[in-house]
Steps between C-alpha positions, in 0.01 A plus 500: 500500500617853421638650828353842433159347440541283807585799722194688378277195538601403856366804691161475337489130565588530868253784543225288353603208720484718810148604409378154409674304774509125475245492219752636251635164389156346471376795295768428242403135460171458315280201563540274197189332362481264202151506351446191283212560259294234322572670168674827418336606174129543578329819608385361833860437600590857408223597743668290771833670428344846519344416837825362637692807385237730652549325834877553479438868432269528802727326751731722705793257486686362197371189323631344180254281309628279219241349266552164331285243324440319170403698191219252426266314733716211622460409871787251485735764370373746760590252774850462353541877491391515863770248592760702310394814685560335836868479404518881497417502875224761511345591834158395373328346199148554372329246273218567257374149561320304230613142571554454872629138494797606286616739772496272803867401484630833361330692782628260764851550367459878504374496857788276606730771366324754724305664217150621586237392246170671419239328283266694272228439242401140589536331836802287582491124550374385842864464611512881513155588633674664795685731263415852380269532199374810315217475249148594403230237562418346160195314631351826626585660166296231327205550734508877438520440125189279518314783674602745227385260227169431672416869538596573140281216372209617716527841335541351154211251520265683736471182707610416854830315497337186640266481196763550228564196280783421259858380500840642592843386387801514731864429417831461681836504325698287747268241657603419855669834565341604828479875446312441172286211621395700805385788279287260298371314807391825661332615179325167444380483861369856489319444171336181625364682806389818323379348171400139566327462162815590306708203389868571561671260261801290604813714508692475174881478507635791296864603451727761663629620161281726291513297177415170666229662709340662195452170320329344802280798580403553137375143483326514838323827424381380160370181661324701773414813304190574705669490840423775749867552586853379431768527768862384509708507818806601296631803316537338156142375509365839606671668206370241254144521629509876437611436141250223425201685650585803284577302182192278524276775641384276783240624746674362806660624820849438623726612778868455567724396788801691368537862391738534205456811289254347254276382783510841670400665173226242442349572842519874438321476164243247623619202297584319825268515797773517765846388601576357843863591552719295735667832582852387419627850573400467865624141508847614396483805725398320818729201442802730487376742766420229755808289430741793516331649808528174694866454406585861579351453848699177536178302536387178331237518230149458641300182454182529298325635193497875446195541279517763227164645394409426140386787280181473295541727198172596332417766244422762765848485658701388197594857406680573827653153507634528145638846573697356793659246266648769274789550745473174685714535809380839628157463338403167657670594828264797525198304375545229764616728781216427742516125437877502547471678832239248617727213396793655687284527811391136466863393471611708797207377712557136405153485344574202276291200393616138513674407175307173492178697433619586149368176349183475708191446284271803450246563774 
């Protein structure tokens, strides 16, 4: 180091140290978090990143978040990336979980190395039910979506929901994936209670890629052209339903469980009835905020499920919601401010649900 620079640097450094006391060293060492995403190229993961980065900006101590994950949906590769990240010795790791069994051994290894692990998106395997989990409740999202559909069909038909007859077609792109299955189970259960005369057809397996999903939905919608509604639990299916309804001029309703740009626009212009967002921004925000806060206080992560409120986007609020997306990090941070503060309070008060409740059947 240049001696002249050193001599000018030392007084300022010691002055700062005198003011900050023993916290000086800690203030210079950021908490390191590896955030392992399910996929890095989709819009919902950019929402997670924006939320995580907003949390870092809000915290009053330094935190470094590194994002990693496969470029395409590949849970096996994601698990391998997670294992590679443990070798970098972060203070904590956050998983966007889509295939819990694949992470049992990798998470055990991380914890044996002293790395704190936070689960998000879908619940961990039972081995880790005592861990910390951050997510919306997909079953409740499905129940709320059923209520929205029932009210819309009452208005459209002029009949009470219990008297409406017809069929509905539901799809899921990765059968067996709990976060998706729970959305569909909640929706199906809600529809059966609210509209008992409507036949909800067996769930069709679609595809996570847009091309594969289009072929399946195109066939299903032609086969069931008179259905009251078409709903896919996945982003690719939502986008294809928008296209097919418009191209074939179908008189049918649909709503989404993801909010990419095309879906947000479709809700705003009335093509789509609604979109029940998993609120990935808040998921990323609270996962980082809670994990970093616990580590900074030298405390273990709490045990339980910190529930993130889902957001039902309808035409009446789509304008404000879409405006927030234009500059995602500050925009969504402001949009969700009250919900974020409530989630912080729940975390600080230990107001968490048992993780095992995630896969409970709908009430």
